[in-house]
Structures are given as C-alpha cells and as structure tokens.
OpenMM code with the backbone's topology and positions (N, CA, C; nanometers):
from openmm import Vec3, app, unit

residues = "MET THR SER PRO ASP ASP ALA ALA PRO PRO GLU ALA ARG TYR PRO MET VAL ALA LYS ILE ASP HIS PRO GLU VAL LEU HIS LYS SER ASP ALA GLY GLY VAL VAL LEU GLY ILE LEU ASP ARG GLU SER LEU GLY GLU ARG VAL HIS ASP LEU LEU SER ARG PHE PRO GLY ALA CYS GLY VAL LEU VAL GLN GLU GLN VAL PRO GLY GLY PHE GLU LEU ILE LEU GLY ALA ASP SER ASP PRO LEU LEU GLY HIS ALA VAL LEU VAL GLY ARG GLY GLY THR ASP VAL GLU VAL TYR SER ASP VAL ALA LEU GLY HIS VAL PRO PHE SER ARG ASP ASP GLY LEU ARG LEU LEU GLU ARG LEU LYS CYS LEU PRO ILE LEU ARG GLY HIS ARG GLY ARG PRO GLY VAL ASP LEU GLU GLN LEU SER ALA LEU MET GLU LYS LEU GLN ARG LEU LEU LEU ASP LEU PRO GLU ILE GLU GLU MET ASP LEU ASN PRO LEU ILE TRP ASP GLY VAL ARG PHE THR ALA ALA ASP TYR ARG ILE LYS THR ARG GLY".split()
positions = [
    Vec3(22.3922, 19.7323, 13.6488),
    Vec3(22.4615, 19.8442, 13.7080),
    Vec3(22.5873, 19.8736, 13.6274),
    Vec3(22.6084, 19.9990, 13.6033),
    Vec3(22.7303, 20.0373, 13.5330),
    Vec3(22.8202, 20.1218, 13.6220),
    Vec3(22.7759, 20.1441, 13.7440),
    Vec3(22.8536, 20.2241, 13.8383),
    Vec3(22.8234, 20.1773, 13.9794),
    Vec3(22.9230, 20.1813, 14.0684),
    Vec3(22.8980, 20.1437, 14.2073),
    Vec3(22.7970, 20.2374, 14.2744),
    Vec3(22.7773, 20.3549, 14.2156),
    Vec3(22.6836, 20.4501, 14.2740),
    Vec3(22.5383, 20.4191, 14.2385),
    Vec3(22.5186, 20.3323, 14.1371),
    Vec3(22.3817, 20.2925, 14.1045),
    Vec3(22.3221, 20.2236, 14.2263),
    Vec3(22.2065, 20.2689, 14.2655),
    Vec3(22.1443, 20.2129, 14.3861),
    Vec3(22.0697, 20.0848, 14.3529),
    Vec3(22.0799, 19.9900, 14.4432),
    Vec3(21.9938, 19.8726, 14.4330),
    Vec3(21.8531, 19.9198, 14.4639),
    Vec3(21.7529, 19.8646, 14.4005),
    Vec3(21.6167, 19.9091, 14.4288),
    Vec3(21.5830, 19.8880, 14.5766),
    Vec3(21.4993, 19.9745, 14.6315),
    Vec3(21.4664, 19.9633, 14.7740),
    Vec3(21.4061, 19.8276, 14.8105),
    Vec3(21.3376, 19.7645, 14.7149),
    Vec3(21.2748, 19.6360, 14.7433),
    Vec3(21.3715, 19.5180, 14.7273),
    Vec3(21.4976, 19.5465, 14.6966),
    Vec3(21.5966, 19.4404, 14.6795),
    Vec3(21.6054, 19.3562, 14.8057),
    Vec3(21.6106, 19.2245, 14.7837),
    Vec3(21.6200, 19.1320, 14.8977),
    Vec3(21.7584, 19.0700, 14.8983),
    Vec3(21.8198, 19.0728, 15.0111),
    Vec3(21.9536, 19.0182, 15.0287),
    Vec3(21.9410, 18.8785, 15.0862),
    Vec3(22.0406, 18.7922, 15.0616),
    Vec3(22.1669, 18.8186, 14.9925),
    Vec3(22.1467, 18.8356, 14.8419),
    Vec3(22.2411, 18.9099, 14.7836),
    Vec3(22.2408, 18.9387, 14.6409),
    Vec3(22.3626, 18.8723, 14.5761),
    Vec3(22.3573, 18.8653, 14.4442),
    Vec3(22.4674, 18.8143, 14.3633),
    Vec3(22.5014, 18.9220, 14.2612),
    Vec3(22.6300, 18.9443, 14.2382),
    Vec3(22.6761, 19.0373, 14.1347),
    Vec3(22.7543, 18.9557, 14.0320),
    Vec3(22.7210, 18.9768, 13.9027),
    Vec3(22.7856, 18.9018, 13.7939),
    Vec3(22.8334, 19.0000, 13.6881),
    Vec3(22.9552, 18.9842, 13.6470),
    Vec3(23.0100, 19.0718, 13.5440),
    Vec3(22.9370, 19.0464, 13.4117),
    Vec3(22.9106, 19.1526, 13.3388),
    Vec3(22.8498, 19.1433, 13.2057),
    Vec3(22.9545, 19.1946, 13.1079),
    Vec3(23.0237, 19.1009, 13.0471),
    Vec3(23.1359, 19.1346, 12.9591),
    Vec3(23.1273, 19.0469, 12.8339),
    Vec3(23.1411, 19.1062, 12.7153),
    Vec3(23.1262, 19.0275, 12.5927),
    Vec3(23.2296, 18.9166, 12.5759),
    Vec3(23.3432, 18.9257, 12.6423),
    Vec3(23.4477, 18.8247, 12.6275),
    Vec3(23.4512, 18.7241, 12.7422),
    Vec3(23.3605, 18.7373, 12.8386),
    Vec3(23.3601, 18.6474, 12.9543),
    Vec3(23.2366, 18.5577, 12.9454),
    Vec3(23.2575, 18.4355, 12.8971),
    Vec3(23.1478, 18.3409, 12.8813),
    Vec3(23.1191, 18.2695, 13.0135),
    Vec3(23.2226, 18.2192, 13.0790),
    Vec3(23.2073, 18.1475, 13.2057),
    Vec3(23.2462, 18.2419, 13.3201),
    Vec3(23.1486, 18.3156, 13.3667),
    Vec3(23.1726, 18.4208, 13.4653),
    Vec3(23.2376, 18.3684, 13.5932),
    Vec3(23.1884, 18.2552, 13.6442),
    Vec3(23.2425, 18.2057, 13.7712),
    Vec3(23.3878, 18.1621, 13.7555),
    Vec3(23.4224, 18.1010, 13.6413),
    Vec3(23.5611, 18.0588, 13.6180),
    Vec3(23.6565, 18.1783, 13.6157),
    Vec3(23.6069, 18.2915, 13.5664),
    Vec3(23.6905, 18.4112, 13.5534),
    Vec3(23.6907, 18.4975, 13.6795),
    Vec3(23.6204, 18.4537, 13.7825),
    Vec3(23.6117, 18.5350, 13.9054),
    Vec3(23.5135, 18.6494, 13.8912),
    Vec3(23.4182, 18.6348, 13.7997),
    Vec3(23.3225, 18.7419, 13.7732),
    Vec3(23.1882, 18.7263, 13.8411),
    Vec3(23.1802, 18.6388, 13.9426),
    Vec3(23.0564, 18.6204, 14.0186),
    Vec3(23.0880, 18.6351, 14.1665),
    Vec3(23.0100, 18.7193, 14.2334),
    Vec3(23.0260, 18.7378, 14.3775),
    Vec3(22.8939, 18.7011, 14.4433),
    Vec3(22.8984, 18.6011, 14.5304),
    Vec3(22.7799, 18.5538, 14.6015),
    Vec3(22.7741, 18.6122, 14.7421),
    Vec3(22.6572, 18.6055, 14.8020),
    Vec3(22.6425, 18.6358, 14.9446),
    Vec3(22.6604, 18.7810, 14.9818),
    Vec3(22.6224, 18.8730, 14.8952),
    Vec3(22.6322, 19.0158, 14.9275),
    Vec3(22.5157, 19.0507, 15.0197),
    Vec3(22.5477, 19.1023, 15.1381),
    Vec3(22.4468, 19.1140, 15.2431),
    Vec3(22.3834, 19.2511, 15.2600),
    Vec3(22.4442, 19.3571, 15.2021),
    Vec3(22.3846, 19.4898, 15.2192),
    Vec3(22.4251, 19.5810, 15.1036),
    Vec3(22.3625, 19.6967, 15.0988),
    Vec3(22.3822, 19.7907, 14.9888),
    Vec3(22.5267, 19.8403, 14.9803),
    Vec3(22.5886, 19.8665, 15.0923),
    Vec3(22.7279, 19.9141, 15.0920),
    Vec3(22.8207, 19.8083, 15.0310),
    Vec3(22.8053, 19.6834, 15.0736),
    Vec3(22.8874, 19.5750, 15.0189),
    Vec3(22.8604, 19.5564, 14.8695),
    Vec3(22.7348, 19.5750, 14.8296),
    Vec3(22.7005, 19.5637, 14.6886),
    Vec3(22.7777, 19.6664, 14.6060),
    Vec3(22.7796, 19.7911, 14.6526),
    Vec3(22.8546, 19.8953, 14.5830),
    Vec3(23.0027, 19.8628, 14.5731),
    Vec3(23.0591, 19.8082, 14.6809),
    Vec3(23.2008, 19.7716, 14.6809),
    Vec3(23.2290, 19.6597, 14.5805),
    Vec3(23.1410, 19.5585, 14.5764),
    Vec3(23.1604, 19.4460, 14.4837),
    Vec3(23.1462, 19.4909, 14.3393),
    Vec3(23.0506, 19.5809, 14.3111),
    Vec3(23.0329, 19.6323, 14.1751),
    Vec3(23.1589, 19.7079, 14.1338),
    Vec3(23.2100, 19.7952, 14.2207),
    Vec3(23.3323, 19.8702, 14.1922),
    Vec3(23.4480, 19.7742, 14.1623),
    Vec3(23.4618, 19.6708, 14.2445),
    Vec3(23.5697, 19.5736, 14.2270),
    Vec3(23.5571, 19.5013, 14.0921),
    Vec3(23.4364, 19.4553, 14.0586),
    Vec3(23.4177, 19.3839, 13.9317),
    Vec3(23.4457, 19.4739, 13.8118),
    Vec3(23.3953, 19.5962, 13.8153),
    Vec3(23.4179, 19.6881, 13.7027),
    Vec3(23.5658, 19.7216, 13.6863),
    Vec3(23.6397, 19.7315, 13.7972),
    Vec3(23.7825, 19.7622, 13.7860),
    Vec3(23.8627, 19.6415, 13.7375),
    Vec3(23.8185, 19.5194, 13.7694),
    Vec3(23.8920, 19.3996, 13.7274),
    Vec3(23.8595, 19.3550, 13.5852),
    Vec3(23.7485, 19.4049, 13.5284),
    Vec3(23.7076, 19.3634, 13.3946),
    Vec3(23.6875, 19.4854, 13.3054),
    Vec3(23.7975, 19.5469, 13.2583),
    Vec3(23.7842, 19.6612, 13.1687),
    Vec3(23.7031, 19.6220, 13.0444),
    Vec3(23.6213, 19.7136, 12.9976),
    Vec3(23.5390, 19.6868, 12.8803),
    Vec3(23.4066, 19.6202, 12.9119),
    Vec3(23.3774, 19.6038, 13.0411),
    Vec3(23.2510, 19.5405, 13.0801),
    Vec3(23.1334, 19.6290, 13.0423),
    Vec3(23.0227, 19.5653, 13.0077),
    Vec3(22.8977, 19.6387, 12.9799),
    Vec3(22.8331, 19.6849, 13.1095),
    Vec3(22.8657, 19.6174, 13.2169),
    Vec3(22.8081, 19.6500, 13.3473),
    Vec3(22.8162, 19.5295, 13.4383),
    Vec3(22.7390, 19.5350, 13.5461),
    Vec3(22.7319, 19.4260, 13.6421),
    Vec3(22.5850, 19.3908, 13.6600),
    Vec3(22.5539, 19.2638, 13.6439),
    Vec3(22.4188, 19.2159, 13.6667),
    Vec3(22.4029, 19.1854, 13.8144),
    Vec3(22.2950, 19.2341, 13.8730),
    Vec3(22.2710, 19.2143, 14.0155),
    Vec3(22.1351, 19.1485, 14.0311),
    Vec3(22.1312, 19.0428, 14.1114),
    Vec3(22.0049, 18.9745, 14.1344),
    Vec3(22.0024, 18.9131, 14.2727),
    Vec3(21.8816, 18.8826, 14.3162),
    Vec3(21.8645, 18.8133, 14.4433),
    Vec3(21.9304, 18.6761, 14.4321),
    Vec3(21.9983, 18.6343, 14.5372),
    Vec3(22.0634, 18.5042, 14.5356),
    Vec3(21.9581, 18.3959, 14.5504),
    Vec3(21.9613, 18.2992, 14.4594),
    Vec3(21.8676, 18.1878, 14.4612),
    Vec3(21.9175, 18.0853, 14.5622),
    Vec3(21.8263, 18.0326, 14.6461),
    Vec3(21.8706, 17.9284, 14.7400),
    Vec3(21.9319, 17.8106, 14.6646),
    Vec3(22.0253, 17.7444, 14.7265),
    Vec3(22.0918, 17.6312, 14.6641),
    Vec3(21.9948, 17.5181, 14.6358),
    Vec3(22.0335, 17.4305, 14.5481),
    Vec3(21.9532, 17.3148, 14.5116),
    Vec3(22.0254, 17.2379, 14.4038),
    Vec3(21.9567, 17.1436, 14.3446),
    Vec3(22.0169, 17.0651, 14.2380),
    Vec3(22.0258, 17.1513, 14.1130),
    Vec3(22.1424, 17.1540, 14.0502),
    Vec3(22.1656, 17.2400, 13.9343),
    Vec3(22.1621, 17.1593, 13.8055),
    Vec3(22.0786, 17.2073, 13.7139),
    Vec3(22.0644, 17.1472, 13.5822),
    Vec3(22.1005, 17.2497, 13.4761),
    Vec3(22.1114, 17.2025, 13.3537),
    Vec3(22.1233, 17.2907, 13.2385),
    Vec3(22.0092, 17.2553, 13.1443),
    Vec3(21.9481, 17.3568, 13.0882),
    Vec3(21.8480, 17.3401, 12.9839),
    Vec3(21.8894, 17.4355, 12.8738),
    Vec3(21.9087, 17.3829, 12.7561),
    Vec3(21.9599, 17.4682, 12.6500),
    Vec3(21.9145, 17.4239, 12.5131),
    Vec3(21.9678, 17.4932, 12.4140),
    Vec3(21.9338, 17.4648, 12.2761),
    Vec3(22.0544, 17.4930, 12.1887),
    Vec3(22.0596, 17.4218, 12.0788),
    Vec3(22.1624, 17.4432, 11.9789),
    Vec3(22.0957, 17.4293, 11.8423),
    Vec3(22.1587, 17.4853, 11.7409),
    Vec3(22.1015, 17.4815, 11.6073),
    Vec3(22.2081, 17.4385, 11.5079),
    Vec3(22.1695, 17.3528, 11.4191),
    Vec3(22.2561, 17.3083, 11.3117),
    Vec3(22.1881, 17.3461, 11.1801),
    Vec3(22.2627, 17.4024, 11.0833),
    Vec3(22.2003, 17.4451, 10.9579),
    Vec3(22.1291, 17.3316, 10.8831),
    Vec3(22.1780, 17.2087, 10.8967),
    Vec3(22.1178, 17.0961, 10.8257),
    Vec3(22.0130, 17.0219, 10.9095),
    Vec3(22.0383, 17.0088, 11.0403),
    Vec3(21.9515, 16.9270, 11.1254),
    Vec3(21.8468, 17.0070, 11.2013),
    Vec3(21.8637, 17.1376, 11.2094),
    Vec3(21.7693, 17.2197, 11.2843),
    Vec3(21.8046, 17.2278, 11.4317),
    Vec3(21.7043, 17.2603, 11.5120),
    Vec3(21.7257, 17.2806, 11.6555),
    Vec3(21.7262, 17.1491, 11.7337),
    Vec3(21.8005, 17.1519, 11.8431),
    Vec3(21.7992, 17.0434, 11.9406),
    Vec3(21.7919, 17.1056, 12.0790),
    Vec3(21.7210, 17.0395, 12.1686),
    Vec3(21.7136, 17.0804, 12.3083),
    Vec3(21.8125, 16.9953, 12.3859),
    Vec3(21.8841, 17.0586, 12.4775),
    Vec3(21.9831, 16.9926, 12.5611),
    Vec3(21.9353, 17.0000, 12.7050),
    Vec3(21.9480, 16.8917, 12.7796),
    Vec3(21.9139, 16.8896, 12.9216),
    Vec3(22.0148, 16.8015, 12.9929),
    Vec3(22.0474, 16.8360, 13.1165),
    Vec3(22.1407, 16.7529, 13.1924),
    Vec3(22.1871, 16.8192, 13.3184),
    Vec3(22.2880, 16.7585, 13.3753),
    Vec3(22.3480, 16.8116, 13.4978),
    Vec3(22.4143, 16.9439, 13.4648),
    Vec3(22.3863, 17.0463, 13.5440),
    Vec3(22.4307, 17.1799, 13.5080),
    Vec3(22.5220, 17.2453, 13.6088),
    Vec3(22.5193, 17.3774, 13.6090),
    Vec3(22.6108, 17.4551, 13.6915),
    Vec3(22.7517, 17.4368, 13.6395),
    Vec3(22.8470, 17.4432, 13.7299),
    Vec3(22.9863, 17.4228, 13.6888),
    Vec3(23.0151, 17.2753, 13.6640),
    Vec3(22.9217, 17.1855, 13.7019),
    Vec3(22.9399, 17.0420, 13.6803),
    Vec3(22.9200, 17.0000, 13.5357),
    Vec3(22.8608, 17.0854, 13.4537),
    Vec3(22.8243, 17.0442, 13.3180),
    Vec3(22.9467, 16.9978, 13.2397),
    Vec3(23.0590, 17.0657, 13.2528),
    Vec3(23.1784, 17.0239, 13.1793),
    Vec3(23.2505, 16.9082, 13.2476),
    Vec3(23.2362, 16.8968, 13.3786),
    Vec3(23.3049, 16.7907, 13.4524),
    Vec3(23.2417, 16.6550, 13.4230),
    Vec3(23.1092, 16.6476, 13.4326),
    Vec3(23.0402, 16.5196, 13.4185),
    Vec3(22.9921, 16.4905, 13.2763),
    Vec3(22.9776, 16.5914, 13.1945),
    Vec3(22.9274, 16.5745, 13.0573),
    Vec3(22.8029, 16.4857, 13.0542),
    Vec3(22.7149, 16.5074, 13.1499),
    Vec3(22.5929, 16.4271, 13.1615),
    Vec3(22.4762, 16.5065, 13.1040),
    Vec3(22.4678, 16.5058, 12.9708),
    Vec3(22.3619, 16.5783, 12.9015),
    Vec3(22.3025, 16.4882, 12.7937),
    Vec3(22.1793, 16.5196, 12.7555),
    Vec3(22.1123, 16.4485, 12.6476),
    Vec3(22.0542, 16.5519, 12.5523),
    Vec3(22.0560, 16.5194, 12.4243),
    Vec3(22.0030, 16.6073, 12.3193),
    Vec3(21.8821, 16.5426, 12.2537),
    Vec3(21.7806, 16.6250, 12.2278),
    Vec3(21.6634, 16.5788, 12.1556),
    Vec3(21.6294, 16.6760, 12.0448),
    Vec3(21.6121, 16.6255, 11.9246),
    Vec3(21.5814, 16.7127, 11.8108),
    Vec3(21.4379, 16.7627, 11.8162),
    Vec3(21.4210, 16.8870, 11.7799),
    Vec3(21.2914, 16.9539, 11.7771),
    Vec3(21.2277, 16.9258, 11.6415),
    Vec3(21.0999, 16.8944, 11.6352),
    Vec3(21.0058, 16.8844, 11.7470),
    Vec3(21.0090, 16.7455, 11.8103),
    Vec3(20.9676, 16.7402, 11.9366),
    Vec3(20.9558, 16.6120, 12.0059),
    Vec3(20.8290, 16.6151, 12.0915),
    Vec3(20.7812, 16.4960, 12.1231),
    Vec3(20.6590, 16.4837, 12.2028),
    Vec3(20.6936, 16.4881, 12.3513),
    Vec3(20.5907, 16.4963, 12.4345),
    Vec3(20.6108, 16.4942, 12.5802),
    Vec3(20.6791, 16.3632, 12.6208),
    Vec3(20.6361, 16.2521, 12.5623),
    Vec3(20.6982, 16.1238, 12.5932),
    Vec3(20.8444, 16.1208, 12.5491),
    Vec3(20.8734, 16.1793, 12.4325),
    Vec3(21.0126, 16.1877, 12.3866),
    Vec3(21.0963, 16.2678, 12.4858),
    Vec3(21.0389, 16.3759, 12.5394),
    Vec3(21.1095, 16.4569, 12.6380),
    Vec3(21.1400, 16.3785, 12.7645),
    Vec3(21.0434, 16.2997, 12.8098),
    Vec3(21.0662, 16.2169, 12.9293),
    Vec3(21.1712, 16.1089, 12.9011),
    Vec3(21.1693, 16.0528, 12.7798),
    Vec3(21.2722, 15.9537, 12.7428),
    Vec3(21.4103, 16.0177, 12.7365),
    Vec3(21.4143, 16.1436, 12.6979),
    Vec3(21.5407, 16.2178, 12.6964),
    Vec3(21.5994, 16.2226, 12.8376),
    Vec3(21.5148, 16.2504, 12.9358),
    Vec3(21.5602, 16.2532, 13.0749),
    Vec3(21.6111, 16.1164, 13.1203),
    Vec3(21.5517, 16.0104, 13.0688),
    Vec3(21.5921, 15.8746, 13.1066),
    Vec3(21.7318, 15.8398, 13.0572),
    Vec3(21.7852, 15.9152, 12.9630),
    Vec3(21.9211, 15.8901, 12.9119),
    Vec3(22.0297, 15.9503, 13.0018),
    Vec3(21.9888, 16.0302, 13.0995),
    Vec3(22.0867, 16.0959, 13.1865),
    Vec3(22.1392, 16.0007, 13.2937),
    Vec3(22.2708, 16.0058, 13.3174),
    Vec3(22.3306, 15.9256, 13.4239),
    Vec3(22.2823, 15.9720, 13.5609),
    Vec3(22.2464, 16.1010, 13.5718),
    Vec3(22.2025, 16.1553, 13.6998),
    Vec3(22.0537, 16.1303, 13.7259),
    Vec3(21.9871, 16.0508, 13.6414),
    Vec3(21.8436, 16.0255, 13.6595),
    Vec3(21.8092, 15.9735, 13.7995),
    Vec3(21.8873, 15.8806, 13.8579),
    Vec3(21.8534, 15.8383, 13.9940),
    Vec3(21.8509, 15.9553, 14.0942),
    Vec3(21.9397, 16.0507, 14.0767),
    Vec3(21.9400, 16.1687, 14.1643),
    Vec3(21.8175, 16.2545, 14.1352),
    Vec3(21.7835, 16.2691, 14.0075),
    Vec3(21.6656, 16.3479, 13.9701),
    Vec3(21.5382, 16.2861, 14.0269),
    Vec3(21.5332, 16.1545, 14.0368),
    Vec3(21.4149, 16.0861, 14.0908),
    Vec3(21.4131, 16.0860, 14.2433),
    Vec3(21.5266, 16.1104, 14.3041),
    Vec3(21.5391, 16.1035, 14.4502),
    Vec3(21.6270, 15.9852, 14.4850),
    Vec3(21.7283, 16.0088, 14.5663),
    Vec3(21.8295, 15.9065, 14.5916),
    Vec3(21.8722, 15.9111, 14.7369),
    Vec3(21.8763, 15.7925, 14.7996),
    Vec3(21.9237, 15.7782, 14.9379),
    Vec3(21.8570, 15.8766, 15.0344),
    Vec3(21.7280, 15.8823, 15.0254),
    Vec3(21.6521, 15.9662, 15.1175),
    Vec3(21.6420, 16.1125, 15.0784),
    Vec3(21.7140, 16.1505, 14.9746),
    Vec3(21.7042, 16.2894, 14.9279),
    Vec3(21.5912, 16.2996, 14.8269),
    Vec3(21.5138, 16.4073, 14.8345),
    Vec3(21.4050, 16.4222, 14.7372),
    Vec3(21.4606, 16.4511, 14.5983),
    Vec3(21.3855, 16.4113, 14.4987),
    Vec3(21.4234, 16.4370, 14.3611),
    Vec3(21.3648, 16.5685, 14.3128),
    Vec3(21.3691, 16.5875, 14.1837),
    Vec3(21.3105, 16.7057, 14.1211),
    Vec3(21.1759, 16.6664, 14.0621),
    Vec3(21.0955, 16.7633, 14.0302),
    Vec3(20.9669, 16.7388, 13.9662),
    Vec3(20.9932, 16.7184, 13.8168),
    Vec3(20.9972, 16.5931, 13.7745),
    Vec3(21.0296, 16.5613, 13.6353),
    Vec3(20.9217, 16.6110, 13.5396),
    Vec3(20.7977, 16.6141, 13.5835),
    Vec3(20.6901, 16.6675, 13.4990),
    Vec3(20.7109, 16.8170, 13.4756),
    Vec3(20.7501, 16.8889, 13.5812),
    Vec3(20.7769, 17.0320, 13.5674),
    Vec3(20.8965, 17.0560, 13.4756),
    Vec3(20.9984, 16.9723, 13.4882),
    Vec3(21.1157, 16.9836, 13.4012),
    Vec3(21.0772, 16.9546, 13.2564),
    Vec3(20.9964, 16.8522, 13.2364),
    Vec3(20.9504, 16.8185, 13.1019),
    Vec3(20.8684, 16.9336, 13.0431),
    Vec3(20.7857, 16.9983, 13.1244),
    Vec3(20.7067, 17.1127, 13.0773),
    Vec3(20.7984, 17.2275, 13.0359),
    Vec3(20.9076, 17.2494, 13.1086),
    Vec3(21.0040, 17.3530, 13.0706),
    Vec3(21.0710, 17.3192, 12.9373),
    Vec3(21.0999, 17.1918, 12.9179),
    Vec3(21.1596, 17.1491, 12.7913),
    Vec3(21.0628, 17.1768, 12.6757),
    Vec3(20.9343, 17.1517, 12.6990),
    Vec3(20.8334, 17.1796, 12.5965),
    Vec3(20.8234, 17.3288, 12.5675),
    Vec3(20.8310, 17.4115, 12.6710),
    Vec3(20.8262, 17.5571, 12.6507),
    Vec3(20.9470, 17.6044, 12.5708),
    Vec3(21.0636, 17.5478, 12.6004),
    Vec3(21.1836, 17.5834, 12.5246),
    Vec3(21.1667, 17.5415, 12.3780),
    Vec3(21.1137, 17.4233, 12.3560),
    Vec3(21.0887, 17.3769, 12.2200),
    Vec3(20.9946, 17.4731, 12.1468),
    Vec3(20.8890, 17.5168, 12.2127),
    Vec3(20.7939, 17.6104, 12.1514),
    Vec3(20.8640, 17.7416, 12.1162),
    Vec3(20.9518, 17.7885, 12.2058),
    Vec3(21.0277, 17.9112, 12.1807),
    Vec3(21.1152, 17.8953, 12.0560),
    Vec3(21.1791, 17.7801, 12.0429),
    Vec3(21.2655, 17.7553, 11.9268),
    Vec3(21.1851, 17.7488, 11.7977),
    Vec3(21.0663, 17.6922, 11.8046),
    Vec3(20.9808, 17.6851, 11.6860),
    Vec3(20.9279, 17.8230, 11.6478),
    Vec3(20.8972, 17.9047, 11.7485),
    Vec3(20.8454, 18.0388, 11.7234),
    Vec3(20.9547, 18.1377, 11.6822),
    Vec3(21.0772, 18.1160, 11.7302),
    Vec3(21.1885, 18.2073, 11.7030),
    Vec3(21.3061, 18.1284, 11.6446),
    Vec3(21.2966, 18.0896, 11.5185),
    Vec3(21.4020, 18.0067, 11.4589),
    Vec3(21.5377, 18.0770, 11.4516),
    Vec3(21.5407, 18.2097, 11.4732),
    Vec3(21.6688, 18.2811, 11.4691),
    Vec3(21.7568, 18.2531, 11.5906),
    Vec3(21.7038, 18.1847, 11.6919),
    Vec3(21.7869, 18.1470, 11.8066),
    Vec3(21.8850, 18.0397, 11.7612),
    Vec3(22.0152, 18.0681, 11.7773),
    Vec3(22.1198, 17.9716, 11.7420),
    Vec3(22.1580, 17.8854, 11.8610),
    Vec3(22.1756, 17.9517, 11.9754),
    Vec3(22.2167, 17.8819, 12.0971),
    Vec3(22.1454, 17.9460, 12.2148),
    Vec3(22.1226, 17.8647, 12.3174),
    Vec3(22.0609, 17.9167, 12.4393),
    Vec3(22.0968, 17.8236, 12.5534),
    Vec3(22.1311, 17.8828, 12.6670),
    Vec3(22.1587, 17.8047, 12.7886),
    Vec3(22.0889, 17.8697, 12.9063),
    Vec3(22.0160, 17.7907, 12.9817),
    Vec3(21.9705, 17.8292, 13.1147),
    Vec3(22.0590, 17.7466, 13.2070),
    Vec3(22.1583, 17.8106, 13.2664),
    Vec3(22.2568, 17.7370, 13.3456),
    Vec3(22.3208, 17.8275, 13.4498),
    Vec3(22.3007, 17.7977, 13.5761),
    Vec3(22.2279, 17.6834, 13.6269),
    Vec3(22.0768, 17.7073, 13.6331),
    Vec3(22.0049, 17.6005, 13.6087),
    Vec3(21.8609, 17.5949, 13.6318),
    Vec3(21.8476, 17.5209, 13.7641),
    Vec3(21.8099, 17.5932, 13.8687),
    Vec3(21.8167, 17.5387, 14.0043),
    Vec3(21.6803, 17.4897, 14.0518),
    Vec3(21.6767, 17.3645, 14.0966),
    Vec3(21.5570, 17.3068, 14.1599),
    Vec3(21.5719, 17.3262, 14.3103),
    Vec3(21.4790, 17.4015, 14.3696),
    Vec3(21.4875, 17.4298, 14.5132),
    Vec3(21.3936, 17.3445, 14.5970),
    Vec3(21.3329, 17.2433, 14.5356),
    Vec3(21.2393, 17.1573, 14.6065),
    Vec3(21.0948, 17.1908, 14.5753),
    Vec3(21.0721, 17.3077, 14.5148),
    Vec3(20.9373, 17.3516, 14.4811),
    Vec3(20.9274, 17.3884, 14.3336),
    Vec3(21.0270, 17.4628, 14.2866),
    Vec3(21.0232, 17.5120, 14.1488),
    Vec3(21.1653, 17.5245, 14.0942),
    Vec3(21.1718, 17.5429, 13.9629),
    Vec3(21.2981, 17.5679, 13.8951),
    Vec3(21.3162, 17.7187, 13.8788),
    Vec3(21.4393, 17.7650, 13.8976),
    Vec3(21.4739, 17.9047, 13.8761),
    Vec3(21.5986, 17.9105, 13.7900),
    Vec3(21.5908, 17.9859, 13.6813),
    Vec3(21.7087, 18.0058, 13.5966),
    Vec3(21.7935, 18.1144, 13.6610),
    Vec3(21.9076, 18.0759, 13.7161),
    Vec3(21.9952, 18.1712, 13.7835),
    Vec3(22.0834, 18.2467, 13.6852),
    Vec3(22.1010, 18.1936, 13.5658),
    Vec3(22.1772, 18.2626, 13.4631),
    Vec3(22.1334, 18.2088, 13.3267),
    Vec3(22.1526, 18.2892, 13.2250),
    Vec3(22.1146, 18.2471, 13.0908),
    Vec3(22.2064, 18.3135, 12.9893),
    Vec3(22.2062, 18.2555, 12.8688),
    Vec3(22.2811, 18.3082, 12.7561),
    Vec3(22.2026, 18.2738, 12.6310),
    Vec3(22.1840, 18.3716, 12.5430),
    Vec3(22.1125, 18.3499, 12.4177),
    Vec3(22.1943, 18.4110, 12.3045),
    Vec3(22.2126, 18.3329, 12.1980),
    Vec3(22.2804, 18.3822, 12.0785),
    Vec3(22.1830, 18.3684, 11.9613),
    Vec3(22.1654, 18.4780, 11.8873),
    Vec3(22.0743, 18.4751, 11.7723),
    Vec3(22.1508, 18.4999, 11.6432),
    Vec3(22.0915, 18.4592, 11.5320),
    Vec3(22.1492, 18.4859, 11.4013),
    Vec3(22.1341, 18.6338, 11.3686),
    Vec3(22.2315, 18.6860, 11.2974),
    Vec3(22.2189, 18.8207, 11.2439),
    Vec3(22.2603, 18.9210, 11.3380),
] * unit.nanometer
topology = app.Topology()
chain = topology.addChain("A")
for resn in residues:
    res = topology.addResidue(resn, chain)
    for name in ("N", "CA", "C"):
        topology.addAtom(name, app.Element.getBySymbol(name[0]), res)
C-alpha cells in the first residue's frame, strides 16, 4: 500500500499486520515500523497513514494477515567471495541478536549435515520439546534448509537472505518477514 486509501482486498482476514517498507529501515520492529493486531479496514487505513507520515521516503506499507504466535526461528543465507554460500539457522525474531543462537553450514551439505547443524543450537531442547511443550518438526525444518540450499545453488547471485521470523505454529512454518540482497 502506498496510500491509506488503498483498499485491503475483500478477502483479507483480520487481524492484519502493517510493516513499513523503507530502504533505510532494516529492523522494522525496532524502528516502530510494525503494527500488529489491526482488526478492521478503517483501523488499517489509519495505521497505514500513520506509518507513511512517520517514515518519509517509504516505498509503501506491506500489509499481511497476522500469523498466529509460535516459536520463532531464523533461516538465512550469507555469501563470501572466497568460501561461497552458507546457510544460517537458529533462534529468530527479535531474539536473534539477544541470544546469538545460530549455526552456519556451508553449501552444499547433506540432509544429515543439516540435522547436525540443528544439533549445534543451544535452543535444541526447546526445538525438540521441553517441559511438556511440543517441539517443532525438525524434519520439516531440515527440508526447508535443503530448499534454501537449492535456491542458493540455482541463484548464486543471492548475497544475503533472511526469513525472520520463521514461525512454527505447531503444524507448519510460516515466514512472517523476509529480506533478500542480490549482487548487481
């Protein structure tokens, strides 16, 4: 959306989330550029107007259905001119900088290597299920890591990529936000 008058599609399901799309705002939530829990079209228009007025130079406002809460992970990639691509996985959301609980694996790697990568995480007991709380589907997470690896092999121009937060809701993973940087 580039204007508060832009209508949300009729099939939009609330609650919604509005996120500022600005080239200089990398961490939207830290900058106050994310509004959660928007319950109707009128409130959506008001939040879009507010975000656009607070962030001059914005490309627009990204609007999406709010994903139910769950365990937040990060799945990403980085590229080094000498070493090539690496896949990053770990505790995500706003916790990624607080806990620094991530592991890197160089591409290409096998399915077993991907599972061993997960074993290096301090949050692994939580991922497996802890104190009566269910864990995440580690096989599904490993499959996502493999898909990311395939993407990096197919598109070597990707320099950096983050799916953060990647939310596990008890059934599936949903990328609630992403960032991709390419060469050139």
